[in-house]
Backbone as ProteinMPNN parsed JSONL, in Angstrom:
{"seq_chain_A": "MGDKVFNRIKAVLAEKGKTNNWLAETLDMNRNTVSKWCTNQMQPTVETLFKIAEALDVEARELLVLRKAK", "coords_chain_A": {"N_chain_A": [[-25.406, -136.391, -51.462], [-25.086, -133.782, -52.663], [-25.586, -131.072, -54.778], [-27.86, -132.214, -55.825], [-31.558, -132.211, -56.491], [-34.339, -133.505, -54.676], [-36.835, -133.386, -53.594], [-39.767, -131.41, -53.362], [-40.555, -129.866, -51.284], [-40.084, -127.328, -49.974], [-41.216, -125.782, -52.212], [-43.772, -126.455, -52.237], [-44.82, -125.886, -49.523], [-44.433, -122.936, -49.934], [-46.305, -122.467, -52.015], [-48.695, -123.35, -50.589], [-48.551, -121.191, -48.729], [-47.465, -121.62, -46.153], [-45.038, -122.12, -43.557], [-41.499, -123.247, -42.77], [-41.427, -123.542, -40.169], [-44.096, -123.831, -39.305], [-44.558, -126.324, -40.638], [-42.56, -127.744, -39.017], [-43.704, -127.504, -36.202], [-46.428, -128.622, -36.78], [-45.736, -131.233, -37.529], [-44.622, -131.917, -35.19], [-41.698, -131.944, -35.225], [-37.862, -131.531, -35.095], [-37.041, -128.091, -36.263], [-34.61, -127.686, -37.521], [-34.232, -130.014, -38.692], [-36.445, -129.917, -40.683], [-35.721, -127.638, -42.103], [-33.563, -128.644, -43.312], [-34.613, -130.687, -44.921], [-36.11, -129.016, -46.584], [-34.133, -127.753, -47.863], [-32.896, -129.562, -49.245], [-30.717, -130.958, -48.108], [-30.996, -133.02, -46.719], [-33.056, -135.871, -46.666], [-36.473, -136.628, -46.126], [-37.998, -139.707, -44.356], [-39.995, -142.23, -46.163], [-42.197, -142.596, -44.621], [-42.504, -140.329, -43.316], [-42.69, -138.437, -45.307], [-45.204, -139.2, -46.416], [-46.637, -138.157, -44.129], [-46.071, -135.475, -44.245], [-47.25, -134.862, -46.625], [-49.911, -135.13, -45.922], [-50.369, -133.303, -43.889], [-50.035, -131.139, -45.638], [-52.031, -131.437, -47.328], [-51.751, -132.625, -49.81], [-50.991, -134.9, -52.571], [-48.433, -137.471, -51.822], [-46.646, -137.612, -53.985], [-46.676, -135.309, -55.203], [-44.846, -133.915, -53.842], [-42.241, -134.67, -54.471], [-39.55, -134.561, -56.881], [-39.992, -135.019, -60.085], [-38.447, -137.608, -62.419], [-36.758, -137.252, -65.415], [-38.689, -137.808, -68.216], [-38.532, -140.781, -70.584]], "CA_chain_A": [[-26.306, -135.911, -52.383], [-24.691, -132.822, -53.42], [-26.661, -130.091, -55.323], [-29.299, -132.675, -56.396], [-32.831, -131.783, -55.721], [-34.966, -134.816, -54.638], [-38.026, -133.077, -53.111], [-40.168, -130.12, -53.682], [-41.135, -129.515, -49.797], [-40.075, -125.93, -50.014], [-42.084, -125.291, -53.221], [-45.141, -126.873, -51.821], [-45.066, -124.918, -48.554], [-44.691, -121.595, -50.438], [-47.765, -122.734, -52.953], [-49.668, -123.366, -49.806], [-48.754, -120.128, -47.865], [-46.925, -122.239, -45.159], [-43.651, -121.894, -43.325], [-40.893, -124.26, -42.349], [-41.815, -123.547, -38.574], [-45.347, -124.238, -39.043], [-44.59, -127.635, -40.71], [-42.12, -128.462, -37.899], [-44.866, -127.575, -35.378], [-47.468, -129.523, -37.231], [-45.52, -132.719, -37.23], [-43.685, -132.205, -33.928], [-40.197, -132.16, -35.75], [-37.03, -130.213, -34.972], [-36.913, -126.949, -37.266], [-33.417, -127.803, -38.485], [-34.707, -131.141, -39.718], [-37.262, -129.443, -41.611], [-34.941, -126.803, -42.871], [-32.772, -129.546, -44.151], [-35.505, -131.323, -45.888], [-36.501, -127.812, -47.545], [-32.85, -127.479, -48.832], [-32.477, -131.035, -49.84], [-29.531, -131.423, -47.549], [-31.49, -134.191, -46.102], [-34.488, -136.323, -47.065], [-37.396, -137.271, -45.126], [-38.47, -141.113, -44.851], [-41.253, -142.325, -46.693], [-43.565, -142.653, -43.783], [-42.576, -138.943, -42.96], [-43.143, -137.924, -46.482], [-46.577, -139.168, -46.133], [-47.376, -137.267, -42.945], [-46.11, -134.151, -44.862], [-48.264, -134.571, -47.536], [-51.083, -135.264, -45.04], [-50.251, -131.963, -43.273], [-50.268, -129.928, -46.722], [-53.25, -131.682, -48.076], [-51.518, -132.857, -51.188], [-50.636, -136.124, -52.849], [-47.039, -137.371, -51.713], [-45.834, -137.571, -55.21], [-46.457, -133.78, -55.405], [-43.636, -133.282, -52.889], [-41.099, -135.208, -55.177], [-39.031, -134.16, -58.228], [-39.966, -136.161, -61.217], [-37.391, -138.053, -63.323], [-37.101, -136.978, -66.902], [-39.499, -138.845, -69.146], [-37.654, -141.327, -71.328]], "C_chain_A": [[-26.04, -134.803, -53.0], [-25.726, -131.693, -53.7], [-28.05, -130.71, -55.911], [-30.537, -132.283, -55.728], [-33.769, -132.984, -55.966], [-36.511, -134.471, -54.266], [-38.446, -131.575, -53.303], [-40.888, -129.551, -52.262], [-41.192, -128.029, -49.748], [-40.984, -125.357, -50.807], [-43.47, -125.273, -52.612], [-45.381, -125.764, -50.433], [-45.239, -123.549, -48.902], [-45.985, -121.442, -51.157], [-48.775, -122.63, -51.838], [-49.555, -122.11, -48.495], [-48.129, -120.818, -46.358], [-45.645, -121.978, -45.007], [-42.869, -123.248, -42.86], [-41.144, -124.451, -40.912], [-43.069, -124.08, -38.394], [-45.263, -125.875, -39.404], [-43.685, -128.594, -39.484], [-43.112, -128.547, -36.753], [-45.87, -128.534, -35.572], [-46.968, -130.973, -37.08], [-44.655, -133.004, -36.056], [-42.231, -132.681, -34.408], [-39.405, -131.069, -35.476], [-37.143, -129.303, -36.316], [-35.785, -127.136, -37.932], [-33.523, -128.995, -39.077], [-35.379, -130.78, -41.013], [-36.531, -128.62, -42.428], [-33.855, -127.554, -43.848], [-33.368, -130.232, -45.23], [-35.713, -130.309, -47.071], [-35.463, -127.395, -48.366], [-32.11, -128.495, -49.29], [-31.22, -131.323, -49.611], [-29.88, -132.942, -46.965], [-32.889, -134.644, -46.62], [-35.332, -136.955, -46.069], [-37.854, -138.822, -45.391], [-39.678, -141.175, -45.505], [-42.271, -141.965, -45.912], [-43.647, -141.087, -43.487], [-43.014, -138.111, -44.231], [-44.737, -137.713, -46.636], [-47.275, -138.27, -45.077], [-47.193, -135.764, -43.584], [-47.188, -133.863, -45.797], [-49.602, -134.484, -47.072], [-51.256, -133.567, -44.595], [-50.55, -130.806, -44.226], [-51.465, -130.294, -47.574], [-52.951, -131.868, -49.491], [-51.001, -134.48, -51.343], [-48.898, -136.432, -52.495], [-46.035, -137.476, -52.909], [-45.706, -136.136, -55.532], [-45.108, -133.24, -54.767], [-42.269, -134.035, -53.304], [-40.749, -134.746, -56.401], [-39.104, -135.132, -59.033], [-38.919, -136.435, -61.828], [-37.756, -137.708, -64.745], [-37.815, -138.177, -67.491], [-38.321, -139.566, -70.071], [-37.822, -141.323, -72.639]], "O_chain_A": [[-26.713, -134.623, -54.015], [-26.621, -131.444, -52.892], [-29.022, -130.08, -56.327], [-30.568, -132.046, -54.521], [-34.005, -133.44, -57.085], [-37.381, -135.261, -54.634], [-37.622, -130.665, -53.388], [-41.819, -128.754, -52.373], [-42.264, -127.479, -49.5], [-41.647, -124.436, -50.329], [-44.173, -124.268, -52.505], [-46.206, -124.857, -50.548], [-46.095, -122.899, -48.301], [-46.702, -120.456, -50.978], [-49.724, -121.871, -52.032], [-50.304, -122.101, -47.518], [-48.567, -120.233, -45.367], [-44.967, -121.638, -45.976], [-43.528, -124.253, -42.596], [-41.055, -125.597, -40.472], [-43.263, -124.785, -37.404], [-45.789, -126.681, -38.638], [-43.964, -129.735, -39.118], [-43.365, -129.675, -36.329], [-46.209, -129.261, -34.638], [-47.688, -131.831, -36.569], [-44.058, -134.068, -35.894], [-41.714, -133.711, -33.975], [-39.814, -129.909, -35.515], [-37.335, -129.873, -37.39], [-35.833, -126.744, -39.099], [-32.859, -129.118, -40.106], [-35.045, -131.173, -42.131], [-36.67, -128.855, -43.628], [-33.422, -127.104, -44.909], [-32.808, -130.388, -46.315], [-35.55, -130.607, -48.254], [-35.666, -126.784, -49.415], [-30.941, -128.429, -49.67], [-30.502, -131.827, -50.475], [-29.044, -133.835, -46.826], [-33.747, -133.825, -46.951], [-34.883, -137.755, -45.248], [-38.068, -139.173, -46.552], [-40.436, -140.207, -45.445], [-43.154, -141.187, -46.274], [-44.761, -140.568, -43.416], [-43.707, -137.109, -44.06], [-45.376, -136.685, -46.861], [-48.378, -137.752, -45.258], [-48.092, -134.936, -43.44], [-47.895, -132.855, -45.785], [-50.434, -133.837, -47.709], [-52.158, -132.819, -44.972], [-51.122, -129.769, -43.89], [-51.863, -129.527, -48.451], [-53.694, -131.397, -50.353], [-50.677, -135.162, -50.371], [-48.102, -135.596, -52.923], [-44.812, -137.427, -52.778], [-44.69, -135.74, -56.105], [-44.465, -132.279, -55.188], [-41.299, -134.008, -52.546], [-41.7, -134.474, -57.133], [-38.401, -136.128, -58.864], [-38.168, -135.464, -61.914], [-38.893, -137.856, -65.192], [-37.52, -139.347, -67.244], [-37.267, -138.962, -70.268], [-36.982, -141.847, -73.37]]}, "name": "protein", "num_of_chains": 1, "seq": "MGDKVFNRIKAVLAEKGKTNNWLAETLDMNRNTVSKWCTNQMQPTVETLFKIAEALDVEARELLVLRKAK"}
């Protein structure tokens, strides 16, 4: 996946005043996994993306980087 950015999890966490550790604890996930999501080294499954959105009280689409308009 290289340097491409696919999600905004780190940005939304910052907007909500939450940390990676908080998200890991809330979702009962490994902190390293959450860290990889936040740095776009790895992407969560769609199911997990919806769980993240629920935990952060946002729409799932707010966690994704939008494609350029045509």
